[in-house]
C-alpha positions as CSV (number, residue, x, y, z in Angstrom):
1,M,-14.9,4.4,11.4
2,S,-15.7,3.8,7.8
3,T,-19.3,2.7,7.2
4,F,-20.7,1.3,4.0
5,S,-24.3,0.7,5.1
6,G,-26.5,0.2,2.1
7,K,-23.7,0.7,-0.4
8,S,-22.9,-1.2,-3.6
9,I,-19.2,-2.0,-3.9
10,L,-17.1,-3.6,-6.7
11,V,-13.8,-5.3,-5.8
12,T,-11.5,-7.0,-8.3
13,G,-8.8,-9.5,-7.3
14,A,-11.2,-10.5,-4.5
15,A,-10.3,-14.2,-4.1
16,S,-7.2,-13.5,-1.9
17,G,-4.8,-11.0,-0.4
18,I,-5.7,-7.3,-0.3
19,G,-8.9,-7.8,-2.4
20,L,-10.3,-10.5,-0.1
21,A,-9.4,-8.3,3.0
22,V,-11.2,-5.3,1.4
23,A,-14.3,-7.5,0.7
24,L,-14.4,-8.7,4.3
25,H,-13.9,-5.2,5.6
26,C,-16.8,-3.8,3.5
27,A,-19.0,-6.7,4.4
28,D,-18.3,-6.2,8.1
29,H,-19.2,-2.5,7.7
30,G,-22.6,-2.9,6.2
31,A,-22.2,-3.2,2.4
32,A,-25.5,-4.1,0.9
33,R,-24.1,-5.4,-2.4
34,L,-20.6,-6.8,-3.0
35,I,-19.6,-7.5,-6.6
36,L,-16.4,-9.5,-6.3
37,V,-14.4,-10.3,-9.4
38,D,-11.5,-12.7,-9.7
39,R,-10.1,-15.2,-12.3
40,D,-10.0,-17.7,-9.4
41,P,-13.3,-18.9,-7.9
42,I,-14.5,-16.9,-4.9
43,S,-15.8,-19.3,-2.2
44,A,-16.3,-16.8,0.6
45,D,-19.8,-17.1,2.1
46,F,-20.2,-13.4,2.4
47,A,-19.9,-12.9,-1.4
48,H,-23.2,-11.3,-2.6
49,E,-22.2,-11.6,-6.3
50,A,-19.1,-13.6,-7.1
51,V,-17.9,-13.2,-10.7
52,T,-15.2,-15.6,-12.1
53,G,-13.6,-13.7,-14.9
54,D,-10.5,-12.0,-16.3
55,V,-10.4,-8.2,-15.8
56,R,-8.8,-7.9,-19.3
57,D,-12.0,-9.3,-20.8
58,E,-13.9,-6.3,-22.2
59,T,-17.0,-8.5,-22.9
60,M,-17.2,-9.4,-19.2
61,W,-17.4,-5.7,-18.3
62,N,-20.0,-5.1,-20.9
63,R,-22.2,-7.9,-19.5
64,L,-21.7,-7.0,-15.8
65,D,-24.6,-5.1,-14.1
66,L,-23.0,-2.3,-12.1
67,A,-26.2,-0.2,-11.8
68,G,-26.2,1.7,-8.5
69,L,-22.5,1.3,-7.9
70,D,-21.2,3.5,-5.0
71,H,-17.6,2.4,-4.6
72,A,-14.9,0.4,-6.5
73,V,-11.6,-1.1,-5.6
74,V,-9.4,-1.7,-8.7
75,N,-7.2,-4.2,-7.2
76,A,-6.6,-7.2,-9.5
77,G,-2.9,-7.6,-10.5
78,V,0.1,-9.9,-10.8
79,A,3.7,-9.6,-9.8
80,G,6.7,-10.6,-11.8
81,A,10.5,-10.2,-11.9
82,G,13.1,-9.9,-14.5
83,T,15.7,-7.4,-15.7
84,I,15.0,-5.3,-18.7
85,A,17.8,-6.9,-20.7
86,D,16.6,-10.4,-20.0
87,M,12.8,-10.0,-20.0
88,S,10.8,-11.3,-23.0
89,L,8.2,-9.1,-24.6
90,D,5.6,-11.7,-23.8
91,A,6.5,-11.5,-20.1
92,W,6.3,-7.7,-20.2
93,R,3.0,-7.7,-21.9
94,H,1.5,-10.3,-19.5
95,I,2.2,-8.1,-16.5
96,L,1.1,-4.9,-18.2
97,S,-2.1,-6.4,-19.7
98,I,-3.4,-7.5,-16.3
99,N,-2.1,-4.6,-14.1
100,L,-2.8,-1.8,-16.5
101,D,-5.2,-2.9,-19.3
102,G,-7.4,-4.7,-16.7
103,A,-7.3,-1.7,-14.4
104,F,-8.3,0.6,-17.2
105,L,-11.3,-1.6,-18.1
106,T,-12.4,-1.9,-14.5
107,L,-12.0,1.9,-13.9
108,R,-13.9,2.7,-17.1
109,A,-16.8,0.4,-16.1
110,A,-16.9,1.9,-12.6
111,M,-16.8,5.5,-13.7
112,R,-19.5,4.9,-16.3
113,A,-21.7,3.3,-13.6
114,M,-21.1,6.3,-11.3
115,R,-21.8,9.1,-13.7
116,G,-24.8,11.1,-12.6
117,R,-24.7,9.8,-9.0
118,G,-21.1,10.1,-7.8
119,G,-19.0,7.6,-6.0
120,S,-15.4,6.8,-5.0
121,I,-12.7,4.5,-6.4
122,V,-9.4,3.3,-5.1
123,L,-6.7,1.8,-7.4
124,T,-4.2,-0.5,-5.8
125,A,-0.8,0.7,-7.0
126,S,2.5,-0.1,-5.2
127,A,5.6,1.5,-3.7
128,A,7.4,-0.2,-6.7
129,G,5.7,2.5,-8.8
130,V,7.5,5.2,-6.8
131,K,10.9,3.7,-5.9
132,A,13.1,2.1,-8.6
133,E,14.6,-1.3,-7.9
134,P,16.4,-3.7,-10.2
135,G,14.3,-6.5,-11.7
136,V,10.9,-5.0,-11.4
137,A,10.6,-3.0,-14.6
138,A,7.3,-4.3,-15.8
139,Y,5.6,-4.4,-12.4
140,G,7.0,-1.0,-11.4
141,A,6.0,0.6,-14.7
142,S,2.5,-0.8,-14.5
143,K,2.1,0.5,-10.9
144,A,3.6,3.9,-11.7
145,A,1.1,4.2,-14.6
146,L,-1.8,3.3,-12.2
147,I,-0.7,6.2,-9.9
148,H,-1.0,8.6,-12.8
149,L,-4.1,7.0,-14.1
150,A,-5.8,7.7,-10.8
151,K,-4.8,11.4,-11.1
152,V,-6.3,11.7,-14.6
153,A,-9.4,9.8,-13.5
154,A,-9.8,12.1,-10.5
155,K,-9.8,15.2,-12.8
156,E,-12.2,13.6,-15.2
157,G,-14.5,12.3,-12.4
158,A,-14.6,15.4,-10.3
159,P,-17.4,17.1,-12.3
160,H,-19.5,14.0,-11.8
161,G,-18.9,13.7,-8.1
162,I,-16.5,10.8,-8.5
163,R,-13.4,10.7,-6.3
164,V,-10.4,8.5,-7.4
165,N,-7.4,7.8,-5.3
166,A,-4.6,5.2,-5.2
167,I,-2.8,3.3,-2.5
168,A,0.8,2.3,-2.8
169,P,1.8,-0.4,-0.3
170,A,5.3,-1.8,-0.1
171,G,5.5,-5.3,1.3
172,V,2.2,-6.9,2.2
173,E,1.9,-10.5,3.3
174,T,-0.2,-11.8,0.4
175,P,0.0,-14.8,-2.0
176,V,1.4,-12.5,-4.8
177,W,4.9,-13.0,-3.3
178,D,4.7,-16.7,-4.2
179,A,5.2,-15.9,-7.9
180,I,8.6,-14.3,-7.1
181,P,11.3,-16.9,-7.2
182,M,13.5,-15.3,-4.7
183,F,10.8,-15.3,-2.1
184,A,9.4,-18.7,-3.0
185,E,12.9,-20.3,-2.6
186,R,13.5,-18.6,0.8
187,A,10.0,-19.5,2.0
188,A,10.6,-23.1,1.1
189,Q,13.7,-23.0,3.3
190,I,12.5,-21.3,6.4
191,G,8.7,-20.9,6.1
192,R,6.6,-18.0,4.7
193,E,6.3,-16.0,8.0
194,A,10.0,-16.2,8.7
195,A,10.7,-15.2,5.1
196,F,8.5,-12.2,5.4
197,A,10.1,-11.2,8.7
198,E,13.5,-11.6,7.3
199,M,12.9,-9.4,4.2
200,A,11.0,-6.8,6.2
201,A,13.8,-6.4,8.7
202,T,16.1,-5.1,6.1
203,A,13.7,-3.5,3.6
204,T,11.7,-1.2,5.8
205,P,12.6,1.3,8.5
206,L,9.6,0.1,10.6
207,G,10.9,-3.5,10.3
208,R,7.8,-5.2,9.2
209,Y,5.4,-5.7,6.3
210,A,1.7,-4.9,6.3
211,K,-1.1,-7.4,6.9
212,P,-3.8,-7.3,4.2
213,E,-6.3,-6.2,6.8
214,E,-4.3,-3.1,7.5
215,I,-4.3,-2.1,3.9
216,A,-8.0,-2.9,3.7
217,R,-8.8,-0.4,6.5
218,Q,-6.8,2.3,4.7
219,I,-8.7,1.6,1.4
220,G,-11.9,1.7,3.4
221,F,-10.9,5.2,4.6
222,L,-10.2,6.4,1.1
223,L,-13.5,5.0,-0.2
224,S,-15.6,6.5,2.7
225,D,-17.0,9.9,3.4
226,Q,-14.2,10.4,5.9
227,S,-12.0,11.3,3.0
228,A,-14.6,13.4,1.2
229,L,-12.2,16.0,0.0
230,V,-9.4,13.6,-1.0
231,T,-9.1,12.9,-4.7
232,G,-6.2,12.3,-7.0
233,A,-4.0,11.4,-4.1
234,T,-1.7,8.4,-3.5
235,L,-1.5,7.0,0.0
236,I,2.0,5.5,0.4
237,S,1.7,2.8,3.0
238,D,5.2,1.3,3.1
239,G,6.7,1.3,6.5
240,G,9.2,3.9,5.3
241,Y,10.5,1.8,2.4
242,T,10.5,4.7,-0.1
243,L,12.3,7.1,2.3
């Protein structure tokens, strides 16, 4: 079992979905300091330090006190859909700026804080960064970039005792789906749970999507000493979607 007793942990995108599940998991397993960042307010009563801010804001990262940081989960992101031929440059830049620029600034801040003492970092990528599908060019490209960014960071961090890995889920039952018109329309017709079940039945060999808590436990493993020799890896947790 992963334990974070006495540890200091940063989680971005912590107000909902995977980020919230990770924060709860770390709190339940003894984290001494949780630094939770989201552009939406974080109301959870377990939040040790809740920061309302945009991960793309370099000045926020310069102000934030990350001294003594042990672990970081680079999780904040947005979804979006649109074919390459029809997507505007503004829409492309919006997704890339949050998913990639924001991740870079988060990763940079975490690695700077960990130099000289070591630590571990997990980037939340996506199966969309591994398997091509129509209509997800910006999202898929941003997540593919995160997978490679984790590899580069792992090589740069290794001499400092910093491990960096990525996780690439496929469908996870989180609010990010609500921004996708196809899902939002179907959920309005039959309900969110039924819409998730319907999509998962055809999209994954295992026939279901993940719960945020399941992904949180896998991230916990990658952060913990149980994976002490794992770095530069991507855990594809997709129910067989990319097969």
